[in-house]
C-alpha positions as a Markdown table, in Angstrom:
| # | Residue | x | y | z |
|---|---|---|---|---|
| 1 | Met | 0.4 | 0.0 | 0.4 |
| 2 | Leu | 1.3 | 3.0 | -0.7 |
| 3 | Asn | 0.1 | 6.4 | 1.0 |
| 4 | Met | 0.3 | 9.9 | -0.6 |
| 5 | Asp | -0.1 | 12.4 | 2.1 |
| 6 | Met | 0.9 | 16.0 | 1.6 |
| 7 | Ile | 3.0 | 16.1 | -1.7 |
| 8 | Ala | 2.3 | 19.3 | -3.0 |
| 9 | Trp | 4.0 | 21.3 | -0.8 |
| 10 | Asp | 8.1 | 22.6 | -1.2 |
| 11 | Asn | 8.3 | 25.7 | 0.6 |
| 12 | Leu | 12.5 | 25.5 | 0.4 |
| 13 | Gly | 12.8 | 25.2 | -2.9 |
| 14 | Gly | 13.5 | 21.4 | -1.6 |
| 15 | Pro | 13.7 | 18.2 | -4.0 |
| 16 | Asn | 13.5 | 16.4 | 0.0 |
| 17 | Met | 11.5 | 14.4 | 0.7 |
| 18 | Asp | 9.9 | 11.3 | 2.4 |
| 19 | Leu | 9.0 | 8.1 | 2.4 |
| 20 | His | 8.4 | 5.9 | 5.7 |
| 21 | Ala | 8.3 | 2.7 | 6.3 |
| 22 | Ser | 7.9 | -0.4 | 8.9 |
| 23 | Ala | 10.9 | -2.8 | 9.3 |
| 24 | Ser | 9.0 | -5.1 | 11.2 |
| 25 | Val | 7.0 | -5.3 | 8.9 |
| 26 | Ala | 7.3 | -8.2 | 5.1 |
| 27 | Gly | 7.7 | -6.3 | 2.6 |
| 28 | Ser | 7.9 | -2.1 | 4.1 |
| 29 | Val | 11.1 | -1.1 | 3.8 |
| 30 | Ala | 10.7 | -3.4 | 0.4 |
| 31 | Leu | 8.5 | -0.8 | -0.8 |
| 32 | Ala | 9.3 | 2.3 | 0.6 |
| 33 | Gln | 12.8 | 1.8 | -1.6 |
| 34 | Leu | 11.4 | 0.7 | -4.9 |
| 35 | Tyr | 9.5 | 4.2 | -4.6 |
| 36 | Ala | 13.9 | 6.3 | -4.1 |
| 37 | Asp | 14.6 | 3.4 | -7.2 |
| 38 | Val | 12.0 | 5.0 | -9.1 |
| 39 | Val | 13.2 | 8.4 | -9.0 |
| 40 | Ser | 15.9 | 7.4 | -9.3 |
| 41 | Ala | 15.8 | 6.0 | -13.1 |
| 42 | Tyr | 13.3 | 8.5 | -14.2 |
| 43 | Asp | 15.4 | 10.5 | -13.3 |
| 44 | Leu | 12.8 | 12.5 | -11.4 |
| 45 | Thr | 13.7 | 16.0 | -9.6 |
| 46 | Leu | 13.1 | 14.6 | -6.2 |
| 47 | Leu | 15.4 | 13.1 | -3.1 |
| 48 | Pro | 14.4 | 10.7 | -1.3 |
| 49 | Thr | 14.9 | 9.2 | 2.3 |
| 50 | Val | 13.7 | 5.5 | 3.9 |
| 51 | Tyr | 12.8 | 6.1 | 7.1 |
| 52 | Pro | 12.3 | 2.3 | 8.2 |
| 53 | Asp | 11.3 | 2.5 | 11.8 |
| 54 | Ala | 8.9 | 5.7 | 10.7 |
| 55 | Met | 6.6 | 7.6 | 12.0 |
| 56 | Gly | 2.6 | 6.2 | 12.1 |
| 57 | Tyr | 0.4 | 9.3 | 12.4 |
| 58 | Ser | -0.9 | 8.4 | 8.4 |
| 59 | Asp | -3.0 | 5.8 | 6.6 |
| 60 | His | -0.7 | 3.6 | 6.2 |
| 61 | Ala | 0.3 | 3.1 | 9.5 |
| 62 | Ser | -3.1 | 0.8 | 10.4 |
| 63 | Phe | -2.1 | -1.5 | 7.8 |
| 64 | Trp | 0.8 | -2.5 | 9.6 |
| 65 | Thr | -1.4 | -3.3 | 11.9 |
| 66 | Tyr | -3.0 | -6.4 | 10.4 |
| 67 | Gly | 1.5 | -6.9 | 8.4 |
| 68 | Ile | 0.3 | -5.3 | 5.3 |
| 69 | Pro | 3.5 | -4.3 | 4.0 |
| 70 | Ala | 2.7 | -0.2 | 3.3 |
| 71 | Phe | 4.3 | 2.9 | 3.2 |
| 72 | Leu | 4.1 | 6.4 | 3.2 |
| 73 | Ala | 5.5 | 9.2 | 0.3 |
| 74 | Ile | 5.1 | 13.0 | 1.9 |
| 75 | Glu | 7.0 | 16.0 | 1.3 |
| 76 | Asn | 10.0 | 16.8 | 3.7 |
| 77 | Tyr | 8.8 | 16.1 | 7.2 |
| 78 | Thr | 11.4 | 14.6 | 8.6 |
| 79 | Ala | 14.4 | 16.8 | 9.5 |
| 80 | Asp | 18.0 | 15.3 | 8.1 |
| 81 | Ala | 21.1 | 16.7 | 8.4 |
| 82 | Gly | 21.4 | 19.5 | 5.5 |
| 83 | Ala | 17.5 | 19.2 | 5.8 |
| 84 | Pro | 15.7 | 20.8 | 7.3 |
| 85 | Arg | 11.7 | 20.2 | 8.0 |
| 86 | Asp | 10.0 | 21.9 | 5.4 |
| 87 | Phe | 6.7 | 21.7 | 7.5 |
| 88 | Asn | 3.3 | 23.0 | 5.3 |
| 89 | Gln | 2.3 | 26.0 | 7.6 |
| 90 | Tyr | -1.0 | 26.3 | 5.9 |
| 91 | Tyr | -1.8 | 22.2 | 7.4 |
| 92 | His | -6.0 | 22.1 | 8.2 |
| 93 | Thr | -6.2 | 26.2 | 7.9 |
| 94 | Ser | -8.5 | 27.8 | 5.4 |
| 95 | Asn | -6.0 | 28.5 | 3.3 |
| 96 | Asp | -4.5 | 24.9 | 2.4 |
| 97 | Arg | -5.6 | 25.5 | -0.7 |
| 98 | Thr | -3.7 | 24.4 | -4.5 |
| 99 | Gln | -2.0 | 28.5 | -4.9 |
| 100 | Tyr | 0.3 | 27.5 | -2.0 |
| 101 | Phe | 1.2 | 24.4 | -3.8 |
| 102 | Asn | 5.3 | 23.8 | -6.0 |
| 103 | Gln | 3.5 | 22.6 | -9.2 |
| 104 | Asn | 6.1 | 21.7 | -9.6 |
| 105 | Tyr | 7.1 | 18.9 | -7.2 |
| 106 | Phe | 3.1 | 17.8 | -6.6 |
| 107 | Arg | 4.0 | 17.0 | -10.0 |
| 108 | Glu | 7.4 | 14.9 | -9.6 |
| 109 | Met | 5.8 | 13.3 | -6.7 |
| 110 | Thr | 2.8 | 12.8 | -8.6 |
| 111 | Lys | 5.1 | 10.9 | -11.5 |
| 112 | Ala | 7.2 | 9.4 | -8.6 |
| 113 | Ser | 3.9 | 8.0 | -7.0 |
| 114 | Leu | 2.4 | 6.5 | -10.8 |
| 115 | Ala | 5.4 | 4.6 | -11.5 |
| 116 | Thr | 6.4 | 3.2 | -8.8 |
| 117 | Phe | 2.6 | 1.9 | -8.7 |
| 118 | Ala | 2.7 | 0.9 | -12.7 |
| 119 | His | 6.6 | -1.3 | -11.4 |
| 120 | Met | 4.5 | -2.8 | -7.8 |
| 121 | Ala | 1.0 | -3.8 | -10.5 |
| 122 | Gly | 4.6 | -5.4 | -12.4 |
| 123 | Ile | 3.8 | -3.1 | -16.2 |
| 124 | Arg | 6.6 | -3.7 | -17.9 |
| 125 | Thr | 8.7 | 0.1 | -18.3 |
| 126 | Thr | 10.4 | 1.7 | -22.4 |
| 127 | Cys | 13.3 | 0.2 | -21.0 |
| 128 | Tyr | 15.1 | -2.7 | -22.0 |
| 129 | Trp | 12.9 | -5.8 | -20.0 |
| 130 | Ala | 15.7 | -6.9 | -18.3 |
| 131 | Asp | 17.2 | -3.8 | -17.7 |
| 132 | Leu | 15.0 | -3.6 | -14.7 |
| 133 | Asp | 17.1 | -0.6 | -12.8 |
| 134 | Cys | 16.5 | 1.2 | -17.0 |
| 135 | Asn | 20.1 | 3.0 | -17.1 |
| 136 | Gly | 21.4 | 1.0 | -21.2 |
| 137 | Asp | 23.2 | -2.0 | -18.9 |
| 138 | Val | 21.6 | -5.8 | -18.0 |
| 139 | Asp | 24.6 | -5.9 | -14.9 |
| 140 | Ile | 24.0 | -8.2 | -11.9 |
| 141 | Val | 22.0 | -5.0 | -10.4 |
| 142 | Asp | 19.5 | -6.8 | -12.5 |
| 143 | Ile | 20.2 | -9.4 | -11.2 |
| 144 | Met | 20.1 | -9.2 | -8.0 |
| 145 | Arg | 16.4 | -7.4 | -8.1 |
| 146 | Thr | 14.9 | -10.3 | -9.6 |
| 147 | Ala | 18.1 | -13.0 | -6.9 |
| 148 | Ala | 15.4 | -10.8 | -3.9 |
| 149 | His | 12.0 | -11.2 | -6.0 |
| 150 | Trp | 12.4 | -15.9 | -5.3 |
| 151 | Gln | 10.0 | -18.0 | -5.0 |
| 152 | Ala | 7.8 | -14.5 | -5.0 |
| 153 | Ala | 4.6 | -16.0 | -6.8 |
| 154 | Ala | 1.8 | -14.4 | -7.6 |
| 155 | Gly | -0.7 | -12.8 | -5.4 |
| 156 | Gln | 1.9 | -12.1 | -2.9 |
| 157 | Trp | 3.6 | -8.3 | -1.5 |
| 158 | Asn | 6.6 | -8.9 | -3.4 |
| 159 | Tyr | 5.3 | -10.7 | -7.1 |
| 160 | Ser | 5.5 | -8.7 | -10.0 |
| 161 | Arg | 5.6 | -9.6 | -14.1 |
| 162 | Val | 8.6 | -7.1 | -13.8 |
| 163 | Tyr | 10.7 | -10.9 | -12.3 |
| 164 | Asp | 9.0 | -13.3 | -14.3 |
| 165 | Ala | 10.8 | -13.4 | -17.0 |
| 166 | Asn | 8.7 | -16.5 | -17.6 |
| 167 | Asp | 5.3 | -14.7 | -17.0 |
| 168 | Ser | 4.7 | -18.5 | -14.9 |
| 169 | Gly | 2.6 | -16.5 | -12.0 |
| 170 | Met | 6.4 | -18.0 | -9.6 |
| 171 | Ile | 9.6 | -16.2 | -9.4 |
| 172 | Asp | 12.3 | -19.2 | -10.1 |
| 173 | Ala | 15.6 | -19.8 | -11.2 |
| 174 | Thr | 14.4 | -20.1 | -14.5 |
| 175 | Asp | 13.6 | -16.2 | -14.2 |
| 176 | Val | 17.2 | -15.1 | -12.5 |
| 177 | Gln | 19.0 | -17.4 | -16.0 |
| 178 | Leu | 16.3 | -15.4 | -18.3 |
| 179 | Phe | 18.5 | -12.7 | -16.8 |
| 180 | Ala | 21.9 | -13.5 | -16.4 |
| 181 | Leu | 21.7 | -14.9 | -20.1 |
| 182 | Glu | 21.8 | -11.0 | -21.3 |
| 183 | Trp | 24.0 | -10.3 | -18.7 |
| 184 | Gly | 26.1 | -7.5 | -20.9 |
| 185 | Trp | 23.7 | -6.1 | -22.9 |
| 186 | Thr | 24.2 | -2.6 | -23.4 |
| 187 | Ala | 21.7 | -0.1 | -25.0 |
| 188 | Pro | 22.1 | 0.5 | -28.3 |
| 189 | Thr | 23.6 | 4.6 | -28.9 |
| 190 | Pro | 21.7 | 6.9 | -30.7 |
């Protein structure tokens, strides 16, 4: 479950943002990391920080209660070294209006969230099928991402058709081998 809460405020000219997950719920941190990986893969102008034992004040926390992997994508709510907290001064007031949104930041957060949903659903990107991080090379990172989903079956939280190269409904040794066979593939230069 991806909870997008407070994704349009950036008064500091960021582009810092938080991803709050729970290390005590299997899959929660992995989903937050997927979001961060999507930001990197699509070269979005955001700087996500994953908090593995983070706040549970929003709607995602109730999913944790039932052991469902969930995380929160939110504007720069937590202060970090070099990135002070940027809390919306209009939060829950009559002035909490779109005119105060940072439209570019909101657009990037929306892109990142939609792309994360697509990856969670197993929708393939325009990248070469085995180039999971879309960096132009099939390398150890791509193979390890597939191996990290070892024995995930369709219907489980950690299953994605992106890693199921033979579309069998189970990520197994055959899938890892199919990715390994593509080792060294490099995107053609334009």
